[in-house]
Every structure is written in structure tokens, then in C-alpha cells.
N, C-alpha and C positions, 0 to 999 in steps of 0.2 A: 504493499499500499504506500502511495507517495504521501508527502507531507501535506499537500493540498487536500487530499481526501481525508486525511486524519483531522485536519483543523475544521473541515466542514462537518464531519461526524461529531466532533467535540461540541460544535455549536448546537447541533440537533439533540445531543445528549443533555446539554444544559437546559435546553428548552423543554425537553421531556420531563425534567424535574420541576418545571414551572407551568403546569397546564393552565393555571389561572391566567397567565399572561396570554397564552394562545387563545383561550376562550374569549378574552376581551377584544381580540381583533378578528373575530369571526369563527374561530374554532376548527377551520378546515385543516387538513394534513399540511403542516408547514413545509415539508419537503416537496410536496406536489405544488403548493402555491409558489414556492421559490423557483422550481423548474419551469412551470408554465409562464410565470411572469418574465423570467429570463428569455424564454423563447419569444414572447411578445416584444420585449425590448430589442432583441436582435432584429426582429421584423421591422421595427421602427428605426433602425439604423445605429444601434449601439456598436461602436467600434471595438474590436478585440484584437487587432493586429498591430497596435502601437500603444505606448504608454499615454494615458489621458487622465484628466481630472474629471471625476464623476461626482455628482451630488444627488443623494437620495433625499428629496424634500418631503418629509413626512415618513421617516424610516420605520416608525412603529417599533416592533420587537426584532426587526432585522431579517424577517423571513426572505425578503427579496435581496436586501443588501448582502447577506451572507453568500448567496449564489452569484450575484454580480461581482463581488470581490474575487471569488474564486475563478470566475471566467475572464477577468480583466488581464491585460498584458502585464508582465512584470514591469515595475517602475511606475505603475499607475497609482493614483491617489483617490480614495473614496471618502467623501464627507457626508455624514448623515445628520439631519436635523429633525427635531420633533418637539412637540409642546408637552409631552408627558415625561416627567422626570424618571419614573421607574423604567420606562422603555429605553430612554437614552442610557441609563445606567447599565441595563442588561446588554445593550449593543456594545457599549464601551468595554465591557468585561468579556464578551463572547464572540464578537464578529471580527475575525482575523483571517488573513490569507497570506501565504508566503509571497514575498515580493511586492505586496500592495500595502501602502500606508493607509490606515483607516483611522478616522477620528469622528466623534459624534458630539453634537452640541444641543443643548436645551434652548429652544427659541422662546423668547418672551412673547406669549400670546395666550388668548383664552378661547375656548370653544365649548359651548354649553352641552353639546352632545358628548364629547369626550370627558368632560368634567364629571359626568355621571358615573364613569367607571374608574376615575382616578384613585390610585392607591393612597390611603392615608398613612402618615408616618413614614414616608419613604426617606431614603438617605438623601443627604444634601447633595444637590447637583448645581453647579454654577449656571446661571441664566444669562443669555446674551440677547439684547434687543436686536430687532431687525437691522437697525442702522449699523450695528457692530458686525453683524454677519455680512452685510454688503461691503463694509470696509475690508473685512478679512478676505473675502473671496471675489472682490470686484473684478469682473471681466476675466476670470481665471478658469471657468468651468467649460469643458468641451461638451459634456453630455449630462443633462439633468433629467431625472424622471420623478414623477409625483403620482403615486397610485393610490386611489381611494382617499384623496384629500379634498379635491374640489367638489366631490359629491357630498361633502359635509360643510360647505362654506356658503354663506349668504353673499350677495353681490359685492358689498363693500370689502368683505374679507377676501373674496376671490380677486378683486382688483388689486388689493395690497400684495397678495401673494404673487400675482403676475408681475408687479413692479419689482419686487425683490428678485424674482427669478430672472427677469430681463437684465437686472443690474449685475448679477453674478455670472451670467453667461459671457463667453468670449464672442466677439463678432463672428458670425457664422456658426456659433454653438447651437446645439439642438436641445429642445425641451420636449419631452414626451409626457403628456398629462392625460389623466383619465377623467371622463365626465359621463354623466347621463345626459345625452343630447336629445331633448324632447322635440322631435320634428313631426312633420305630417305623417310619416310612416308609423311612428309610435302612436299617434293619435288615432289613426285608422285601425291599427291592430287592437288598441284598447277598446274602441267602440265595437269591434267584431269579437271581442273576448279572446283575442289571440296573444295578448301580452303575457310575458313570463309570469308564472303562477304566483311566485313569492312577492311580487310587486302589485299590490292592490291599488292601482292608480286612482280609482274612483274615490278613495278616502282622502286624497290630497286636494290642494288648492293652489291657485295662481296668485302671485303678486308681481305685476308687470311681466317681465320676461323670465321669472323664476318660479319653478314649481316645487312646492314643499309637500312631500308625500306622507308626513306623519304629524298631525296636529299636536299630539302630546309630546313629541320630541322633534322639534322643528328642523333641526339640522341632521337628523338621522338619514334623510333621503332628500337630496337637492338636485333638481334637474334644470337645465338651461336651454333656451332656444339657441340653436347654432349661431345665429347672427349676433346674439348678445356676447357669446364667448369670443367670437372672431373680433368684434368691436373692441372689447377690453384688451385682447392680446395685441391688436394692431396699435392701440394707443400707447403701448409700451415698447414698440419696435419689434414685435414678434410677428412673423409672417407664416401663414399656413403652408405646410409642406405635404401632409397627407393625413388621412383619417381612416381608422379601421373600426368597423362596427362591432359592438359587443353582443353577447348572446342575450343580454337582458331584454332586448327588443322582441324576443320571441320569434325570430325568423326561422328557427329550426336549423340554422347553419352551425356546424360544430366549429368553434374557434378557440383560441387560447384564452380569451378574455371575456369576463362578464360585462365589464364597462367598456365604453367607447374610448379608444386610444387616439389622441389627437397630437400630431407632431408639428411643432413650430420651430422656426429658425430665427435666430436674432439677426436682423438685417440692418438695424441702425441703433 
């Protein structure tokens, strides 16, 4: 067994001892989540043939970061950020890959959905505000991904996240972000009863271009009109490169991803 395999297995062993953490991010098999997410990111243009700087914006407990780090070329750097102290602490302790420098930071921000599952009495973790993160990583990131983050952000929060993402990307850098894009196809399938079963869209409500799917937990499911996402991204110098539809739409097409993967390039 090579050292890379050993360190990835060590990550999964550590996570197996903390099922509470995995349950709080969805409870699926973390190895499957990591492998399928890596496959999706490769489809979206993740380079693996040269050393790069990668940012996991909303790293959670590192299920994706651990696999990305082990797939990255030697000499690469992986920076993870999240707003949950216990998640950042777990990643700092357990996400390591030979030849790849990894570091994780606690971003100063709040989110009412994630606050419901925050661990009380966690260990102290230094907090950095967004302005400090931008200063630290300004125009240094080649590839950034953010999985299942914008699906829990209201418009003002999404706009701020896009501002930060654009600021830390290099010119020509790539950002792969996941959304629930609520377009005419989704609306048609909802009316025909063909939307994916676990999403009861009839229980949600619209505010301008934003759809909130859970009245009791407003940020548990947030969907956007595609034009709204594109407008926010373009305002921060991000241009659309490609979009891959997720299975949440109920199309019956087997893909790697539940959510829609949207790929932007920093063009100014």
C-alpha cells in the first residue's frame, strides 16, 4: 500500500469514529461522496497534471477535500474554509496527503441552518473575517469548488460569497459551484409530479428570484433562477463556462451529482 492510500484510509478511519459529524452533513457513505464529487470536479475541469492552489469553500468535514488532496499533483496546495469550528478542527487534524500542503480556516460568518447543528463546547479555533481571507489568498487560487453551500444561502449571503470567491481566484481561475437552479424544466416537472421525491417543492415559497423550500428552516433548501445566479456572478467578474444538470431535477438521467454544477471563470 502506498503512503497516499494509507493517509486516505486514516482519514476515513477517523471519520468512522465520529459518525455524529457525518450525520450532520447528510449521513451518506463519505467514501462514495468523496469519489463521486471528485469525478464531478474532474468533469468541471479540475487540473491534476500540474501543481496548483485549490480552495474548498465550505469544506465541511472534508469528505471531498480528502479525495481532492489525494488526487492533486505533488506540490499543490489545498485551502479549506468553513463556518463550523468543529468541522474545521476535524479537517485540520485528519485531511493530509503526501506532497500536498493543506490548511483549514474558520471563516467568520453565520448561517441559521447550520447553527441548528453546531456542536456546543467545541475546542477553540481561530476565526478569520472574510477580508482577512481575501488578503491571505488574493488572486492566488487556480481552482475553487463550493459544494452544497449556495443551496443554503439567501441572496445577500450568496452575493458576498461570490465577491470573496472572485477576489481569491487568479485571473483565468475556475470556480465550480453547486446550486439548485429552478428553471422552466423544474417547474414543468413539479407540476407533472415528476420532480425528485425527497424535494416536496409544493411546500416552498418564492421571494423575488429565490425559492425557499422549507418554511420552518428557511435556509435548508434554497433555489435560484438561473438568470439571478448569472447576474450576481457577472457583477463580480465571473463568466459562465459550463453547467451540468443534477439529478434533483428528476430527469431520470444517472449523473454524478445531485445538485447542478455551474462552472465560472474569472475574466476580470
